[in-house]
PALUMSE-503607 format. One line per field, with one value per atom (N, C-alpha, C): x, y, z; atom name; residue number from 1. Coordinates in steps of 0.1 Angstrom, whole numbers, plus 5000, padded with zeros to 4 digits. Example, Ala and Ser with C-alpha at 12.3 -4.5 7.8 and 13.67 -1.06 7.14 Angstrom:
2
c1 = [5132_5123_5132_5128_5137_5129]
c2 = [4943_4955_4967_4978_4989_5000]
c3 = [5078_5078_5078_5071_5071_5079]
name = [N_CA_C_N_CA_C]
resi = [1_1_1_2_2_2]
END
This chain:
65
c1 = [1290_1289_1275_1272_1255_1256_1252_1246_1236_1227_1211_1202_1207_1198_1190_1172_1164_1154_1151_1149_1131_1127_1111_1108_1091_1086_1089_1092_1093_1108_1121_1127_1127_1120_1113_1108_1099_1093_1105_1117_1123_1128_1134_1142_1133_1124_1114_1107_1109_1106_1094_1082_1075_1062_1059_1045_1045_1057_1056_1066_1072_1080_1078_1062_1058_1061_1059_1056_1071_1080_1091_1106_1100_1111_1110_1101_1093_1093_1081_1075_1090_1091_1105_1118_1116_1128_1123_1110_1109_1105_1100_1105_1088_1091_1073_1072_1061_1055_1049_1040_1030_1039_1052_1058_1066_1074_1082_1072_1059_1051_1053_1046_1046_1060_1068_1081_1096_1092_1105_1113_1126_1133_1151_1160_1168_1177_1187_1192_1204_1201_1214_1206_1193_1184_1185_1182_1179_1192_1203_1214_1217_1215_1217_1212_1204_1192_1203_1214_1217_1210_1201_1197_1199_1203_1206_1194_1185_1174_1173_1178_1184_1194_1205_1213_1210_1203_1197_1191_1184_1172_1178_1186_1197_1202_1209_1220_1205_1196_1187_1184_1183_1181_1191_1208_1213_1219_1210_1214_1208_1194_1183_1188_1199_1206_1213]
c2 = [3600_3611_3617_3619_3624_3635_3642_3659_3665_3649_3656_3660_3663_3666_3662_3666_3658_3661_3654_3658_3656_3669_3668_3671_3666_3664_3678_3691_3702_3701_3696_3691_3682_3674_3664_3673_3683_3692_3702_3706_3716_3705_3692_3685_3679_3683_3680_3664_3656_3645_3642_3655_3648_3643_3647_3640_3621_3622_3602_3600_3607_3602_3590_3590_3576_3561_3565_3549_3548_3560_3555_3555_3561_3559_3554_3559_3554_3538_3537_3518_3510_3511_3505_3501_3511_3511_3508_3508_3500_3509_3525_3531_3539_3540_3547_3561_3560_3576_3583_3578_3584_3593_3584_3587_3604_3600_3608_3623_3620_3632_3642_3632_3641_3644_3639_3639_3645_3642_3639_3629_3625_3615_3619_3611_3616_3610_3623_3625_3611_3603_3592_3582_3581_3569_3575_3579_3583_3576_3581_3579_3564_3555_3544_3535_3538_3531_3528_3540_3539_3547_3552_3557_3569_3569_3585_3595_3590_3604_3608_3599_3598_3610_3612_3616_3630_3635_3647_3650_3647_3651_3658_3651_3652_3669_3667_3677_3692_3688_3698_3702_3699_3698_3704_3696_3707_3721_3724_3735_3750_3742_3754_3756_3742_3750_3760]
c3 = [7714_7722_7722_7733_7733_7735_7725_7731_7733_7735_7742_7730_7719_7707_7704_7709_7704_7692_7679_7667_7666_7666_7663_7648_7650_7640_7628_7630_7626_7620_7626_7620_7606_7609_7597_7587_7592_7579_7574_7580_7572_7564_7568_7559_7547_7545_7538_7536_7546_7551_7554_7561_7572_7564_7556_7549_7545_7547_7546_7556_7565_7576_7575_7589_7594_7588_7572_7566_7559_7554_7550_7560_7574_7584_7595_7605_7615_7616_7605_7608_7603_7591_7588_7602_7604_7615_7631_7634_7643_7656_7649_7661_7664_7676_7681_7675_7664_7657_7666_7674_7681_7695_7699_7710_7701_7690_7685_7684_7678_7677_7689_7703_7715_7719_7721_7727_7717_7707_7698_7700_7693_7695_7697_7703_7705_7691_7688_7675_7673_7685_7682_7683_7688_7682_7664_7662_7647_7639_7644_7638_7637_7646_7652_7637_7633_7621_7610_7606_7598_7587_7586_7573_7570_7555_7550_7555_7554_7555_7574_7581_7593_7596_7590_7590_7584_7578_7566_7580_7588_7596_7606_7613_7624_7620_7608_7606_7605_7602_7604_7618_7630_7641_7644_7641_7647_7639_7634_7624_7635_7638_7646_7663_7664_7678_7680]
name = [N_CA_C_N_CA_C_N_CA_C_N_CA_C_N_CA_C_N_CA_C_N_CA_C_N_CA_C_N_CA_C_N_CA_C_N_CA_C_N_CA_C_N_CA_C_N_CA_C_N_CA_C_N_CA_C_N_CA_C_N_CA_C_N_CA_C_N_CA_C_N_CA_C_N_CA_C_N_CA_C_N_CA_C_N_CA_C_N_CA_C_N_CA_C_N_CA_C_N_CA_C_N_CA_C_N_CA_C_N_CA_C_N_CA_C_N_CA_C_N_CA_C_N_CA_C_N_CA_C_N_CA_C_N_CA_C_N_CA_C_N_CA_C_N_CA_C_N_CA_C_N_CA_C_N_CA_C_N_CA_C_N_CA_C_N_CA_C_N_CA_C_N_CA_C_N_CA_C_N_CA_C_N_CA_C_N_CA_C_N_CA_C_N_CA_C_N_CA_C_N_CA_C_N_CA_C_N_CA_C_N_CA_C_N_CA_C_N_CA_C_N_CA_C_N_CA_C]
resi = [1_1_1_2_2_2_3_3_3_4_4_4_5_5_5_6_6_6_7_7_7_8_8_8_9_9_9_10_10_10_11_11_11_12_12_12_13_13_13_14_14_14_15_15_15_16_16_16_17_17_17_18_18_18_19_19_19_20_20_20_21_21_21_22_22_22_23_23_23_24_24_24_25_25_25_26_26_26_27_27_27_28_28_28_29_29_29_30_30_30_31_31_31_32_32_32_33_33_33_34_34_34_35_35_35_36_36_36_37_37_37_38_38_38_39_39_39_40_40_40_41_41_41_42_42_42_43_43_43_44_44_44_45_45_45_46_46_46_47_47_47_48_48_48_49_49_49_50_50_50_51_51_51_52_52_52_53_53_53_54_54_54_55_55_55_56_56_56_57_57_57_58_58_58_59_59_59_60_60_60_61_61_61_62_62_62_63_63_63_64_64_64_65_65_65]
END
């Protein structure tokens, strides 16, 4: 189910993951870091990776809605 939520760099920062997000999360999952920084990323796309950190960041993003 799509709720249209886009996760931003601010959400990664709020989750305490930002300093290493590119190397720990985006590169290993083949996600485009530069596009993410510019536009954010759909929460569904993060959750589809199955990464526990993705779920953590999406929850932070949902909390700001």
